[in-house]
MIDRENSE-232717 format. One line per field, with one value per residue (C-alpha): residue number from 0; z, x, y; residue in one letter. Coordinates in steps of 0.5 Angstrom, whole numbers, plus 2048, in hexadecimal, padded with zeros to 3 digits. Layout:
N
k	NUM|...;
z	Z|...;
x	X|...;
y	Y|...;
r	A|...;
END
This chain:
440
k	0|1|2|3|4|5|6|7|8|9|10|11|12|13|14|15|16|17|18|19|20|21|22|23|24|25|26|27|28|29|30|31|32|33|34|35|36|37|38|39|40|41|42|43|44|45|46|47|48|49|50|51|52|53|54|55|56|57|58|59|60|61|62|63|64|65|66|67|68|69|70|71|72|73|74|75|76|77|78|79|80|81|82|83|84|85|86|87|88|89|90|91|92|93|94|95|96|97|98|99|100|101|102|103|104|105|106|107|108|109|110|111|112|113|114|115|116|117|118|119|120|121|122|123|124|125|126|127|128|129|130|131|132|133|134|135|136|137|138|139|140|141|142|143|144|145|146|147|148|149|150|151|152|153|154|155|156|157|158|159|160|161|162|163|164|165|166|167|168|169|170|171|172|173|174|175|176|177|178|179|180|181|182|183|184|185|186|187|188|189|190|191|192|193|194|195|196|197|198|199|200|201|202|203|204|205|206|207|208|209|210|211|212|213|214|215|216|217|218|219|220|221|222|223|224|225|226|227|228|229|230|231|232|233|234|235|236|237|238|239|240|241|242|243|244|245|246|247|248|249|250|251|252|253|254|255|256|257|258|259|260|261|262|263|264|265|266|267|268|269|270|271|272|273|274|275|276|277|278|279|280|281|282|283|284|285|286|287|288|289|290|291|292|293|294|295|296|297|298|299|300|301|302|303|304|305|306|307|308|309|310|311|312|313|314|315|316|317|318|319|320|321|322|323|324|325|326|327|328|329|330|331|332|333|334|335|336|337|338|339|340|341|342|343|344|345|346|347|348|349|350|351|352|353|354|355|356|357|358|359|360|361|362|363|364|365|366|367|368|369|370|371|372|373|374|375|376|377|378|379|380|381|382|383|384|385|386|387|388|389|390|391|392|393|394|395|396|397|398|399|400|401|402|403|404|405|406|407|408|409|410|411|412|413|414|415|416|417|418|419|420|421|422|423|424|425|426|427|428|429|430|431|432|433|434|435|436|437|438|439;
z	7BE|7B8|7B8|7BF|7BF|7B9|7BC|7C2|7BE|7BA|7C0|7C3|7BD|7BE|7C5|7C3|7BD|7C3|7C7|7C2|7BF|7C6|7C8|7C1|7C2|7C9|7CB|7D4|7D7|7D7|7DE|7E0|7E1|7E4|7EA|7F0|7EA|7E7|7E8|7E9|7E4|7E7|7E2|7E3|7E0|7E1|7D9|7DC|7DD|7D4|7D5|7D5|7DB|7DC|7E3|7E6|7EE|7F2|7F9|800|7FE|7F8|7F0|7ED|7E6|7E6|7DE|7DB|7D6|7D4|7CF|7D4|7D8|7D8|7DA|7E0|7E7|7EA|7E7|7EA|7EB|7ED|7F0|7EE|7E6|7E6|7E1|7E1|7DB|7DA|7DE|7DC|7DB|7D9|7DF|7DF|7E6|7E9|7E7|7EE|7EE|7F3|7F3|7F6|7F8|7FE|7FC|7FF|7FA|7F8|7F1|7F1|7F4|7F3|7F7|7FD|7FC|7FE|7F7|7F5|7F9|7FA|7F3|7F5|7F8|7FC|7FE|800|802|808|80C|811|810|809|806|805|80A|809|80E|812|80C|80C|812|810|815|81D|81F|81B|821|827|822|824|81E|81C|823|826|82D|82F|832|82B|826|82B|829|822|825|827|824|81E|81A|81A|81B|820|81B|814|80E|808|803|7FA|7FB|7FC|7F9|7FF|801|80A|807|809|805|809|810|80F|80C|813|817|814|818|81F|81F|81A|815|810|809|804|7FF|7FA|7FF|803|800|805|806|802|801|804|7FD|7FF|7FF|7F9|7F4|7F4|7FC|7FA|7F8|7FE|804|808|806|80C|80A|80A|810|813|811|814|81B|81C|81D|822|820|818|815|813|810|80B|803|806|80D|80C|811|812|80C|811|80B|80D|80F|815|817|813|819|81F|81C|81D|823|820|822|81E|81C|81A|816|811|814|819|81B|81D|824|822|821|825|827|82E|831|82F|829|826|826|822|81F|821|827|826|825|81F|81E|822|828|826|824|82C|82D|82A|82D|833|832|82D|834|839|838|83C|839|833|834|837|830|82E|833|833|836|835|836|837|830|82F|830|82B|831|82C|82B|824|820|825|821|81B|81A|81C|818|811|80A|808|809|805|804|803|7FE|7FB|7F9|7FB|7F4|7F4|7FC|7F9|7F4|7F8|7FD|7F8|7F5|7FC|7FE|7F6|7F7|7FD|7F9|7F3|7F8|7FB|800|7FE|7FC|7FF|7FE|800|804|806|80C|806|805|80A|808|80A|806|806|807|80C|80D|813|817|815|819|817|819|813|80E|80B|805|7FF|7FB|7FF|7FA|7F4|7F9|7FC|7F5|7F2|7F7|7F7|7EE|7F1|7F6|7F0|7EB|7F0|7F0|7E8|7E8|7ED|7E8|7E1|7E6|7E7|7DF|7DF|7D7|7D5|7D2|7CF|7D2|7CF|7D3|7D8|7D7|7D4|7DB|7E0|7DB|7DD|7E5|7E5|7E2|7E6|7EC|7EF|7F0|7F3;
x	788|78A|791|793|791|795|79B|79A|79C|7A1|7A4|7A3|7A5|7AC|7AC|7AC|7B1|7B5|7B5|7B6|7BC|7BF|7BE|7C1|7C6|7C8|7C7|7C5|7CA|7C9|7C9|7CD|7C6|7C6|7C1|7C3|7C4|7C9|7D0|7D4|7D8|7DF|7E3|7EC|7EE|7F6|7F8|7FE|7FA|7FB|7F8|7EF|7ED|7E6|7E4|7DD|7DE|7D8|7DB|7D6|7D0|7D2|7D4|7D8|7DC|7E2|7E6|7EB|7E6|7E7|7E1|7DD|7DD|7D6|7D3|7D7|7D5|7DD|7E3|7EA|7F0|7F7|7FB|801|7FF|7FB|7FC|7FA|7F8|7F4|7ED|7E7|7E3|7DE|7DB|7D5|7D1|7D0|7D8|7DA|7E3|7E6|7EF|7F3|7F9|7FE|805|808|806|80D|80B|804|804|7FE|7FC|7FB|7F7|7F0|7EF|7F0|7EE|7E7|7E5|7E5|7E0|7E4|7EC|7F1|7F7|7FC|7F7|7F3|7ED|7ED|7E7|7EA|7F1|7F8|7FB|7FE|7FF|805|805|803|800|7FF|803|809|80A|80B|80D|815|817|81C|81F|824|826|82B|831|831|830|836|83B|83A|83B|841|845|843|840|839|839|833|82F|82C|82A|828|824|826|820|826|822|81C|818|81B|821|824|82A|82C|82B|82E|834|834|832|838|83D|83B|83A|83B|835|835|833|830|82C|82E|82E|834|836|83C|83B|839|833|833|832|82C|829|82C|827|820|820|81B|816|817|816|813|818|81A|821|820|81D|823|828|824|823|82B|82B|82B|828|824|823|81C|81C|816|816|810|80E|806|801|7FF|805|808|80C|810|816|812|80F|814|819|813|813|81A|81B|820|81E|81B|81F|819|818|811|80A|809|803|808|807|800|800|808|805|808|80B|813|812|816|81C|818|81E|81A|81A|822|825|829|82E|833|82E|82A|830|832|82C|82D|834|830|82B|82F|833|82E|82A|825|823|824|820|81A|81A|818|814|813|817|81A|814|810|80B|80A|804|801|7FF|7FC|7F4|7F5|7FA|7F5|7EE|7F3|7F4|7EE|7EA|7EF|7ED|7F4|7FC|802|801|7FA|7F8|7F3|7F7|7F7|7F3|7ED|7EC|7EC|7E7|7E1|7E2|7E1|7DB|7D8|7D8|7D5|7CF|7CD|7CE|7CA|7C5|7C4|7C9|7CE|7D3|7D9|7E0|7E7|7EB|7F2|7F1|7F1|7F8|7FB|802|806|808|80E|810|814|81A|81E|822|829|82F|82E|827|826|829|825|827|82A|824|820|81D|81C|817|814|813|810|80C|809|807|804|7FF|7FE|7FD|7F7|7F5|7F5|7F2|7EB|7E9|7EA|7E7|7E1|7E1|7DF|7E1|7E7|7ED|7F5|7FB|7FD|7F6|7FA|800|7FF|7FA|800|805|801|800|808|809|804|808|803|807|80C;
y	83D|837|83B|83B|832|833|836|831|82B|82E|82F|828|825|82A|827|820|821|823|81F|819|81D|81C|815|814|818|818|812|811|80D|805|804|7FC|7F9|7F2|7ED|7EA|7E4|7E6|7E8|7EF|7F1|7F3|7F7|7F6|7FD|7FD|7FB|7F7|7F1|7F0|7E9|7E7|7E7|7E6|7E0|7E1|7DF|7DF|7E3|7E1|7E4|7E7|7E6|7E9|7E9|7EC|7ED|7F2|7F3|7FB|7F9|7F8|7FF|800|7FA|7FA|7FC|7FE|7FF|7FC|7FF|7FD|804|801|801|806|80B|813|813|80C|80E|80B|811|813|80F|80D|80E|808|807|805|806|801|801|7FD|7FF|7FC|800|806|80D|80C|80A|80D|814|815|811|814|81B|81B|81E|818|812|815|814|80D|809|803|803|7FD|7FF|7FE|804|801|806|803|7FE|7F9|7FA|7F6|7FA|7F3|7EF|7ED|7EA|7E3|7DF|7E1|7DC|7DD|7E3|7DE|7D8|7D5|7D2|7D7|7DA|7DA|7DB|7E1|7DE|7DC|7E2|7E5|7E0|7E1|7E9|7E7|7E3|7E8|7E4|7E8|7EF|7F1|7F4|7F1|7F5|7F3|7F8|7F8|7FE|805|80B|80B|811|810|810|809|808|80F|80D|806|80A|80E|808|804|809|807|7FF|7FB|7F8|7F3|7F4|7F0|7F3|7F8|7FD|7FF|7F8|7F5|7EE|7E9|7E5|7DD|7D9|7D5|7DD|7E1|7DF|7E3|7E3|7E9|7E5|7E1|7E5|7E0|7DA|7D6|7D7|7DE|7DE|7DA|7DF|7E5|7E1|7E1|7E8|7ED|7F2|7F4|7FB|7FB|802|803|806|80B|80C|80D|80C|803|801|7FC|7F8|7F1|7F4|7F7|7EE|7E9|7EB|7EB|7E5|7E2|7E5|7EB|7F1|7F6|7FD|800|806|808|808|80E|809|803|803|802|7FA|7F8|7F1|7F4|7FA|7FA|7F6|7F8|7FE|805|80A|811|80F|811|818|814|80E|80F|80F|80A|805|806|803|7FE|7FC|7FC|7F9|7F3|7F2|7F1|7EA|7ED|7F4|7EF|7EA|7F0|7F2|7EB|7EA|7E2|7DD|7D6|7D3|7D7|7DA|7E2|7E4|7EB|7F0|7F3|7F5|7F8|7F3|7ED|7F1|7F1|7EA|7E7|7EB|7EC|7EA|7E9|7E7|7E6|7DE|7DD|7D8|7DE|7E4|7EB|7EC|7E6|7E8|7F0|7ED|7EB|7F0|7F5|7F0|7F0|7F7|7FA|7F5|7F8|7FD|7FA|7F9|801|802|809|809|80D|811|80F|814|815|811|80B|80D|811|813|81A|820|821|819|818|815|813|817|818|81B|822|823|827|823|81F|81A|81A|819|81D|822|81E|81A|821|823|81C|81C|823|822|81C|821|826|81F|81D|825|824|81D|820|826|820|81C|821|822|81D|81B|817|81B|819|819|81F|823|820|822|829|82A|828|82C|832|830|830|837|83B|837|834|82C|82F;
r	M|R|L|W|R|S|R|R|I|T|I|A|L|A|L|L|F|L|I|T|I|I|Y|L|Y|I|K|P|E|K|P|A|T|H|T|L|F|E|P|L|E|L|L|W|W|P|K|V|M|S|W|N|Y|D|E|T|R|T|C|G|F|A|K|C|R|F|T|N|K|R|E|N|L|Q|Q|A|S|G|V|L|F|Y|G|S|N|M|N|P|H|D|F|P|L|P|R|M|S|L|H|L|W|A|L|L|H|E|E|S|P|R|N|V|P|Y|V|P|H|E|E|F|L|Q|H|F|N|L|T|S|T|F|S|R|H|S|D|F|P|L|T|I|Q|Y|L|P|H|A|E|D|L|G|N|F|E|Y|Y|L|S|F|A|R|K|Q|R|A|S|F|D|H|T|L|A|P|V|L|F|L|Q|S|D|C|D|T|M|T|G|R|E|D|Y|V|L|E|L|M|K|H|I|R|V|D|S|Y|G|A|C|L|H|N|R|D|L|P|E|S|L|Q|H|D|Y|L|N|N|L|Y|S|A|P|L|L|R|F|I|S|S|Y|K|F|M|I|A|I|E|N|G|A|C|D|D|Y|I|T|E|K|Y|W|R|P|L|M|V|G|T|I|P|I|Y|F|G|S|P|S|I|R|D|W|E|P|N|N|S|S|A|I|Y|I|S|D|F|A|N|A|A|A|L|A|E|H|L|K|Q|V|G|D|N|A|T|A|Y|N|T|Y|R|Q|K|G|K|N|Q|K|L|V|V|S|N|K|R|L|Q|N|A|L|F|S|R|R|Y|S|I|G|E|H|K|S|I|F|Q|Q|F|E|C|F|V|C|Q|N|F|A|K|H|N|L|H|S|P|P|K|S|A|D|K|T|H|Y|S|C|P|Y|P|P|A|H|A|P|L|Q|N|A|K|Q|R|P|K|N|A|D|D|W|R|S|M|M|A|M|G|R|C|Q|A|Q|L|L|D|Q|L|F|R|A|N|R|N|Y|T|Q|Q|D|Y|D|A|R|L|T|N|M|I|S|Q|G|L|C|D;
END
């Protein structure tokens, strides 16, 4: 009996020693703790934020501290990512169980091709993208104010525009782009259109005219300046082809001409008609077999005042009324638009702050899915003269997006493993996937 007691004591001491060793050398993660009176800490992860950022702000019922000090990772409640500055071999791993991730990415996938894929998106708890399905949608961010659609400040009559066409002062169509290599084949399509109708091209792409001197300085960073809007208003039509064809990805290319009474010639978001102010607000390239068919339609509309003003849907003394209920509701409820005093980053920060505070009050976190960033594969492009023809750089874009899908799958594996990895580890594994034909 004494021997059995001795053995039990020995076993108990051994177990106590083992527990002590585990506690000392394999420490459990220290959860981010706070009270209702202490701010949540949210950490911006991008390394490009080289300046010291540390700001505490009240966002409605919640209070948060926003910082870019990576040494604060363990005590942070959440990590914020900006899509255009993400690095595939730089994520905060291992990820603590209480760490929530939030993604802000208002751009198309041309710079970050792994973003559209669910394998990647599912690791984020909150998103802010152009998609209506994201948590903080930016779909109509490029329409500064609702009243801009009914503003007559830049509106020119059909007769005045017609005079400019008759005396050849201006072509019927305006093209103003300096980003010439796009997934949508923008330059390829406009080059074909130029064979059938006159187009004034002022940007670096297919340049054939110089901008007025007043606009030659930095117009790309002044997209809504009064001189530029007045210049756009003098044309009958303006080419508005996005650099990527993703659901709800709608930029100033669509809204600016609508604001000034010029008809947009649009290609891009497959869901664009969900957002047009009224039926027939624009001319859609996808409605025509090719550029020749579009040019014929432009000539008919451009020479007929009734047909032309049907698209504009407002007369000399009549403001345009937005009949689209979805657009009306979005304009009423949206939290951000271009030109607001608070930046998109500040608005995003407060949105995340409030939502992560709710989670800390026992609201379960959720995960994003592919609807939060819906872009087709292979990339869609404007229809060329030969139905089987593709833009000159289509294969490069297709290859890039295929590689993005591969990267998303690899990142999914790495995130699930939840271990830190180096650039060499990442590159080696991606190279291995490529060699196995998994990235074609």
